[in-house]
N, C-alpha and C positions, 0 to 999 in steps of 0.2 A: 542544656538545650540540644534538641535533636538536629543533626546536620541536614542541610537540604539534600534532597534526592537528585542525583544527576539524571537529566532527561536527554535522550537521543531521539531525534525525529527521523523517521524513515519515509522518504518521499520518492516520487517517480511517477511517470505517466501511466495511464491505464494499461494493464497487462504486462508491465515491466518485470514482474516476478517478486513483488514485495512480500506477499504472503508465503511463498515458498522459502524465501530467506528467513522470515520470522520463525517458521517451523524448524529450520535448520539451526538457528541460533538457540532455540529452546532445547533442542536435542543435545547441543554441544555447549551447554551453559557453563560447564566447568565449575560447578559449585555456586555460581552466582544465582541469586534469587531475582529473576527478571520479571517485572510487571509489564505486560503488553496492554497498551491502552488503545481501544478502538471505539469509534463512534457508536457502533452497534455490533453485537456478536455476529450478525449475519454478514458483516463486512470482512470477517477473518475466519477462514476455514482452518481451525486448529486441528492438527492430526489427531484422530480419535484415540490413538494409544497414548497420547500425552495427557489426556483428560482424566483426572482422578475424582473430581466431584464438581457438580454444577449448581449454581445458585441463580438468583435473579439478576445480580449485577456483577458477580464474580465467578470465574471458573478456576478451580484449583488444578494446577498442572503438575507434572512430574518434577522432582528436584526442588520443590519449594517455590516454583514459579507460579504466576497467576495471570489470568487475562481479565481485564476490567472494562466494562462498558461505561462510557462517560456521558453518552447522550448529548445534551446541550449544556452540561455543567461539568467542565473539566476540573475546576477547582475543588468541587465536592468529591469527585472521584479520587483525586490525589490525596485529599485529607483522609478519605476512607482507607486508602492503601497505607498511609503513614501510621494510622491507628491500629493496624493489624498486630496481633501478638508477635508475629515474625514478619516485620515489614520488609519490602523488597530492598535489594541493594541498588538497583537501577530501574529507570523507567524507559520503555521503548514505545513510542507513539507511531503507529502506522497511519500516515496521512492518506486521504483519498487520492485517486489518480489525477484529479483536476485541482487539487488543493495547492496552495502556495506554502511550502514548508518554511520559508523564511518568515512569513507573516505569523504562522503558528508559533515559531520559535520566539519571535519578538513578544507575542502575547504571553506565552507560557513562562518565559523568563522573568516576567513581572509578578508571577503568582507566588504566594508564600509557600515555603517548603520545597521549592524547586530551583535548580540551577541548570541552565542549558549546557549540556556537555558537547553537543555537536549535531550536525545534520548530514545524514548520508542519503544520497539520491541515486536511484537505479536508472540505468540507461539501457534500453533494449537495442542490441546491436543490429537486429533485423529491421528496425523501424526509425531509429533516432535521426539519421540524416534526412529522411523524408519528412519527419515531423518538423524539423527545424526549417524545412523549405515550405511548409504548409502555411498559407496566408492566414488561415483561421487559428492555427494551433501554435505557430512559432513563438509568440509572446509567452504563452503558458510554459512551453518547454524551456525557453531561455531563462525565465524567472526561476523555474525549479532548479536547473543545474547551477545557476549563478548563486543560489542560496547555499550550495553544498560546501561542507568541509571535506567531504570524501565522495567521489563518484565511482560507482560500481557498475561495470559493464556486464550485462546478462546476455544469454543466448549466443555466446561466441562460438558454440559448437555448431550453430546453424548457418553461420556466415562469417566472412572475414571481418574481424572487429576493427581493423585499421581505420576505415572511414569514420566509424563512430568515435574512436579515440581522437582522431584529428578534429572532428567536429566539436568534441568536448573541449579540446585545447583552445579552439578559437572562441567558443562561447564562454568558457570559464577559465581563463589562463591562470596558471599557478595552483589550481585545485588538484590534489592527488587523484589519479585514476588507477583503478585496480580491477582485475577480473573478479566477478562475484564469487568464484570458487575460493578466492583468498580471503573472503570476508568472514574471519573468525570473530567470536564475541569480543576478544581483546581489541581487534581493529575497529569494529563497528561501534562499540560502546566506549571507546577511548575518549578522554576529555581533549577537545581541540581548543587551541588558542583562539580567542575572539579576533575577528578580522572584519574590515569593512566589506559590505556586500553591495555591488552596484544595483541600482534600480533600473528596470526596463519599462517598456510601455505596458499599458494595462493588459492583463491576461484575457484571453478569449473566455467568454462565459459559455456555459453549457445549459441546455434545456433538457430536463429529464421527462421522458414520456413513458406512459404505462400502456403496454399492449396486452389487452385481455387474451388469455389462452386457456380458457376454462373448458373448451371442447377438445376431444382428441385431435392431435395435430401431428403433422409430419415434421419433426424438429429439424431434419436435414434440409428440407425444402425451405422452411422458415429462415434458417441460418443463411442459406444461399441468397435468398431475397434481401436479407439485411446486409450481407456482405457486398451485394451489388449496388447498394444505395450509398453514394459517396458522402452523404450527409451524416451517416451513422458512424460514430467513432467507437462505441462500446455498447454491448447488449448482454444482459444476464438475467436468467430467470428459470423457473422450474415449470414443466408442463407434462401432460400425459401424451405419450406417443400413440400411434394408431393401434398398437397391440395392448394398450392399457397400462404400460409401464411408465413410472415417473422418471423424467429425464431432466438433467441440468444442462442448459445451453449457456455457453460463454463465448463471446465474440469480441475481438479487438481488431478494428479495421476490417480487413478481408480475411483474417484468420479466425477460425472458430473451432470449438471442441464441444462434443456432446457426450456426456457420461451419465451414469446412474445418479439420480438425485439422492442427496444424503437423507437419512431417516429423519422424519418430522419436518421436512422442508415444506414451506408454503407453496402451494401449486396454483397455477392459473394466471400468473402475471409475468410478463417479461419487461424489464426496465431498459429503456433505450436512451443513450446520451447523444445529443446533437448539438454542435457548436452554434451559437447565435451571435 
């Protein structure tokens, strides 16, 4: 009988740096065959030089790793991975920025062929204290960090991480806290002992809006307008700038970045997240 695959869930609010960490773990896999599970391939920007072959639901990555899109059927995706000629050693599921990793872990832990190894949650040092004070978002952030077996502080190079570390200690006492730079595969993918996780109030819900951007647009002006709207917590999409070049716009709170759009990206729509 094939042993269950250990599943690690990677959580954290929008823009905390989950995708960057996933790419680093894949680069430093140390011989582990890691299977990264994402709801949709568009949710995870795998570094191009890691990709060896692409299929409909599976992307073969360097070192025997693989990226798998599960859509609405996580059970089938896991069964597909277990049936591969060289099945993965571990599963790593990147949760969306507004998802509850604890709820995902509770559901996934009941699936055949899977055992929950642990939950790692990223905390953005530039934003976490403010998020925990936000009347719309505090419940979401609290539930995310309280579900964690391991808390990883990101963006410490941009600000003093001490307020974030103190806030995490108050919100999730007893949970280990480490800088994300220390997040080796051995640490993130380790099997953690089961422990009770407190429940908090219902998390804030988010409304997703689609903003058409099929005409040439000034991406910087659009980003400034979105950043000035206190209701907008996240925006992402590809558009054509005034010079005719495809651009990728990513915004978290008031911070935004505009870069060249990846090849083959769908153009013309910016997705906006608003708490309701």
